[in-house]
C-alpha positions as semicolon CSV with decimal commas, in nm:
position;residue;x (nm);y (nm);z (nm)
1;M;16,356;18,660;18,637
2;T;16,248;18,586;19,004
3;R;16,407;18,805;19,264
4;Q;16,502;18,598;19,582
5;F;16,479;18,778;19,907
6;R;16,618;18,649;20,224
7;R;16,345;18,447;20,385
8;P;16,358;18,199;20,680
9;A;16,379;17,827;20,571
10;M;16,030;17,686;20,604
11;A;15,929;17,307;20,561
12;M;15,630;17,386;20,358
13;A;15,569;17,041;20,251
14;S;15,526;16,927;20,623
15;M;15,302;17,233;20,682
16;V;15,083;17,132;20,400
17;F;15,049;16,754;20,506
18;A;15,021;16,827;20,868
19;A;14,699;17,019;20,808
20;A;14,482;16,707;20,773
21;P;14,166;16,909;20,700
22;W;14,336;17,152;20,439
23;W;14,063;17,055;20,176
24;R;13,766;17,177;20,393
25;T;13,599;17,511;20,432
26;Q;13,351;17,615;20,705
27;A;13,075;17,625;20,437
28;Q;13,116;17,281;20,319
29;E;12,843;17,021;20,383
30;A;12,980;16,692;20,244
31;P;12,746;16,408;20,201
32;M;13,014;16,198;20,370
33;T;13,152;16,235;20,714
34;S;13,493;16,419;20,765
35;A;13,661;16,098;20,848
36;A;13,529;15,931;20,543
37;C;13,638;16,222;20,328
38;D;13,989;16,220;20,491
39;S;14,018;15,858;20,364
40;V;13,886;15,959;20,020
41;F;14,133;16,241;19,974
42;R;14,432;16,031;20,088
43;A;14,325;15,755;19,835
44;A;14,287;16,024;19,567
45;R;14,644;16,154;19,592
46;V;14,835;16,107;19,274
47;D;15,175;16,259;19,332
48;S;15,330;16,579;19,449
49;V;15,432;16,887;19,267
50;A;15,688;17,174;19,336
51;V;15,538;17,518;19,348
52;T;15,664;17,870;19,407
53;A;15,450;18,146;19,561
54;R;15,524;18,465;19,367
55;A;15,447;18,831;19,470
56;Y;15,392;19,106;19,213
57;L;15,377;19,465;19,322
58;I;15,231;19,711;19,070
59;R;15,070;20,062;19,070
60;R;14,687;20,078;19,059
61;D;14,687;20,380;18,837
62;G;14,874;20,185;18,562
63;E;15,187;20,404;18,604
64;I;15,542;20,251;18,612
65;L;15,682;20,154;18,957
66;P;16,069;20,199;18,928
67;P;16,237;19,874;18,967
68;R;16,432;19,991;19,274
69;V;16,127;20,115;19,447
70;R;15,933;19,796;19,375
71;A;16,215;19,592;19,520
72;L;16,252;19,803;19,835
73;L;15,884;19,777;19,902
74;L;15,855;19,411;19,837
75;E;16,167;19,341;20,047
76;S;16,012;19,537;20,333
77;I;15,670;19,363;20,318
78;L;15,796;19,014;20,269
79;S;16,058;19,056;20,562
80;H;15,762;19,090;20,797
81;F;15,552;18,816;20,643
82;K;15,499;18,487;20,822
83;P;15,261;18,237;20,658
84;P;15,020;18,057;20,892
85;Q;15,139;17,724;21,032
86;P;14,998;17,482;20,926
87;L;14,920;17,628;20,578
88;Q;14,549;17,508;20,505
89;L;14,481;17,535;20,134
90;P;14,114;17,450;20,049
91;V;14,089;17,549;19,687
92;F;14,209;17,358;19,370
93;T;14,359;17,472;19,059
94;P;14,116;17,512;18,763
95;G;14,033;17,269;18,489
96;P;14,065;17,372;18,122
97;A;13,854;17,670;18,008
98;P;13,603;17,591;17,718
99;M;13,776;17,826;17,483
100;R;14,098;17,622;17,501
101;M;14,171;17,370;17,236
102;L;14,196;17,075;17,486
103;R;14,034;16,740;17,522
104;P;14,038;16,650;17,886
105;E;13,981;16,307;18,006
106;R;13,600;16,283;18,066
107;L;13,384;16,074;18,290
108;G;13,044;16,080;18,136
109;D;12,968;16,463;18,120
110;D;13,235;16,539;18,369
111;S;13,591;16,642;18,334
112;L;13,843;16,426;18,535
113;A;14,207;16,564;18,595
114;N;14,480;16,583;18,842
115;H;14,499;16,916;19,048
116;E;14,705;17,050;19,321
117;P;14,579;17,328;19,578
118;V;14,623;17,689;19,471
119;L;14,710;17,995;19,661
120;Y;14,589;18,332;19,503
121;G;14,524;18,670;19,651
122;V;14,510;19,039;19,550
123;Y;14,573;19,307;19,816
124;D;14,510;19,675;19,749
125;F;14,676;19,945;19,973
126;T;14,784;20,311;19,964
127;V;15,109;20,444;20,104
128;L;15,111;20,804;20,209
129;R;15,391;21,033;20,200
130;S;15,448;20,974;20,570
131;G;15,481;20,607;20,501
132;R;15,147;20,536;20,667
133;V;14,920;20,275;20,528
134;P;14,548;20,364;20,620
135;K;14,401;20,020;20,517
136;T;14,481;19,700;20,330
137;V;14,185;19,541;20,143
138;A;14,188;19,197;20,018
139;S;14,008;19,263;19,686
140;V;14,053;18,887;19,588
141;P;14,079;18,690;19,905
142;T;14,278;18,351;19,904
143;M;14,019;18,156;20,114
144;T;14,329;18,019;20,305
145;P;14,258;18,059;20,678
146;D;14,464;18,349;20,837
147;F;14,665;18,407;20,510
148;D;14,513;18,736;20,413
149;A;14,528;18,880;20,767
150;R;14,891;18,800;20,780
151;V;14,957;18,973;20,449
152;A;14,785;19,281;20,583
153;A;14,976;19,263;20,902
154;A;15,297;19,252;20,702
155;I;15,209;19,561;20,507
156;D;15,108;19,739;20,843
157;A;15,464;19,631;20,995
158;A;15,638;19,739;20,680
159;A;15,462;20,083;20,714
160;A;15,616;20,113;21,062
161;D;15,964;20,125;20,927
162;S;16,117;20,406;20,690
163;T;16,106;20,201;20,364
164;P;15,764;20,291;20,239
165;A;15,812;20,669;20,323
166;V;16,145;20,679;20,131
167;A;15,980;20,504;19,838
168;V;15,691;20,753;19,816
169;R;15,930;21,050;19,859
170;A;16,161;20,898;19,592
171;L;15,846;20,944;19,342
172;D;15,790;21,293;19,465
173;A;15,416;21,197;19,535
174;D;15,182;21,255;19,806
175;A;15,071;20,895;19,788
176;I;15,094;20,583;19,576
177;A;14,805;20,328;19,534
178;L;14,953;19,987;19,502
179;E;14,844;19,634;19,423
180;L;15,009;19,323;19,554
181;R;14,936;18,982;19,413
182;I;15,046;18,651;19,558
183;S;15,012;18,341;19,372
184;T;15,138;17,984;19,352
185;G;14,999;17,949;19,002
186;P;15,202;17,979;18,685
187;A;15,406;18,312;18,638
188;D;15,150;18,578;18,528
189;A;15,227;18,710;18,176
190;R;14,978;18,994;18,232
191;F;15,235;19,176;18,455
192;R;15,564;19,262;18,292
193;V;15,742;19,305;18,621
194;P;15,976;19,059;18,801
195;P;15,808;18,887;19,083
196;A;15,959;18,817;19,419
197;T;15,954;18,473;19,567
198;V;15,743;18,439;19,884
199;F;15,800;18,075;19,950
200;T;15,860;17,737;19,769
201;A;15,675;17,418;19,867
202;T;15,563;17,084;19,766
203;F;15,190;17,043;19,732
204;P;14,999;16,710;19,674
205;R;14,803;16,653;19,359
206;L;14,476;16,483;19,383
207;R;14,237;16,328;19,108
208;L;13,901;16,503;19,102
209;V;13,607;16,575;18,890
210;D;13,611;16,946;18,790
211;A;13,341;17,198;18,868
212;K;13,102;17,269;18,587
213;T;12,813;17,491;18,485
214;I;12,467;17,327;18,507
215;G;12,118;17,396;18,399
216;R;12,007;17,666;18,143
217;N;12,248;17,956;18,222
218;P;12,154;18,298;18,040
219;P;12,362;18,420;17,770
220;P;12,539;18,757;17,821
221;E;12,372;19,064;17,691
222;Y;12,559;19,273;17,441
223;P;12,658;19,600;17,623
224;E;12,483;19,913;17,490
225;D;12,818;20,110;17,510
226;E;12,954;19,890;17,233
227;R;12,668;19,893;17,003
228;D;12,783;20,190;16,793
229;E;13,117;20,015;16,713
230;G;12,943;19,670;16,693
231;R;13,267;19,476;16,739
232;D;13,291;19,123;16,887
233;G;13,389;19,093;17,235
234;E;13,559;18,833;17,462
235;V;13,595;18,810;17,845
236;L;13,760;18,548;18,059
237;L;13,656;18,557;18,423
238;R;13,814;18,366;18,707
239;V;13,622;18,264;19,024
240;V;13,613;18,017;19,304
241;I;13,320;17,772;19,308
242;D;13,288;17,666;19,663
243;A;13,191;17,319;19,800
244;S;12,825;17,401;19,787
245;G;12,838;17,497;19,430
246;A;12,821;17,875;19,474
247;A;13,023;18,115;19,293
248;L;13,216;18,319;19,546
249;I;13,162;18,671;19,391
250;P;13,447;18,829;19,607
251;T;13,707;18,596;19,440
252;M;13,589;18,693;19,083
253;E;13,849;18,851;18,861
254;V;13,859;18,966;18,508
255;V;14,162;18,774;18,345
256;H;14,088;18,911;17,998
257;A;13,839;19,151;17,837
258;T;13,808;19,320;17,512
259;S;13,675;19,621;17,698
260;P;13,544;19,727;18,038
261;A;13,186;19,720;17,913
262;F;13,209;19,366;17,798
263;A;13,370;19,265;18,134
264;L;13,088;19,433;18,334
265;A;12,831;19,243;18,116
266;A;13,002;18,914;18,178
267;E;13,025;18,980;18,559
268;R;12,651;19,051;18,564
269;T;12,580;18,729;18,379
270;L;12,808;18,508;18,583
271;A;12,616;18,611;18,902
272;R;12,319;18,435;18,757
273;Y;12,504;18,115;18,672
274;H;12,442;17,782;18,840
275;F;12,736;17,531;18,909
276;A;12,805;17,170;19,040
277;P;13,112;17,180;19,272
278;A;13,430;16,990;19,192
279;H;13,438;16,660;19,389
280;I;13,656;16,366;19,494
281;G;13,415;16,066;19,514
282;A;13,125;16,192;19,718
283;C;13,325;16,475;19,881
284;P;13,277;16,823;19,720
285;V;13,583;17,052;19,720
286;P;13,615;17,429;19,618
287;Q;13,794;17,492;19,291
288;V;13,886;17,786;19,072
289;M;13,698;17,798;18,747
290;E;13,779;18,001;18,444
291;I;13,479;18,092;18,242
292;P;13,467;18,251;17,900
293;F;13,196;18,473;17,739
294;W;13,162;18,576;17,371
295;F;12,967;18,877;17,260
296;S;12,872;18,938;16,898
297;L;12,586;19,132;16,711
298;K;12,632;18,896;16,415
299;P;12,331;18,659;16,364
């Protein structure tokens, strides 16, 4: 169930469409001019899709956060949150991961599909017994201009009222380390907690060629810590591939891993991978990519 908090009405669709350059990042160096790419992007629009931005709040130590405490903290944070206007969304949703049994439409060696922009960020912070929050860190930045700063400002503003202090004292703790996740993607089954709705919106969908690995990328090395047991391992990593084809390591996240040792080996391997960026015509765009790794000692 998605908990609905009282939020000001926002014309999110107009915020998205009003941001003419929402597909660009500062690092992008498109082979076409900005004006030409604007025209290409408009022509590539297929339709629109309704999305919901959800917020998940969990404890970083893995302990259970009581439902009432979670609800109070989320309500306090979201009551202070105001998304940037216009909302500029430069990153697109991922294409199918190779481990999925899908046959995407292909253009030569490329995967061609319809994608909407995606918003995804993870924020780590600690609430002290006094209610003070020393610092908020965007452990996975959204890449959306000013969005992460506004989330941090909302957490700081929430710390100024009495709700966080009351929540910590209710747990009889000196401090609680928390993780806030905000995403417009599908509901995240990894977290068995009810999300709060941050906003609803209508995002445009565009037809684009997915980002892909290129060249001879190295296979992952089987981790030494797993050799005694010798089991097979699987890891799925999620990372943003920017418009230059670089993997933005700060955005990398482990979606699934058989063990931490396998996850670390996959992360080290990914840092050495080469990619071709997603593109619409001759205009490159950033895209989330999900990359699987398999480990086995069997010949």
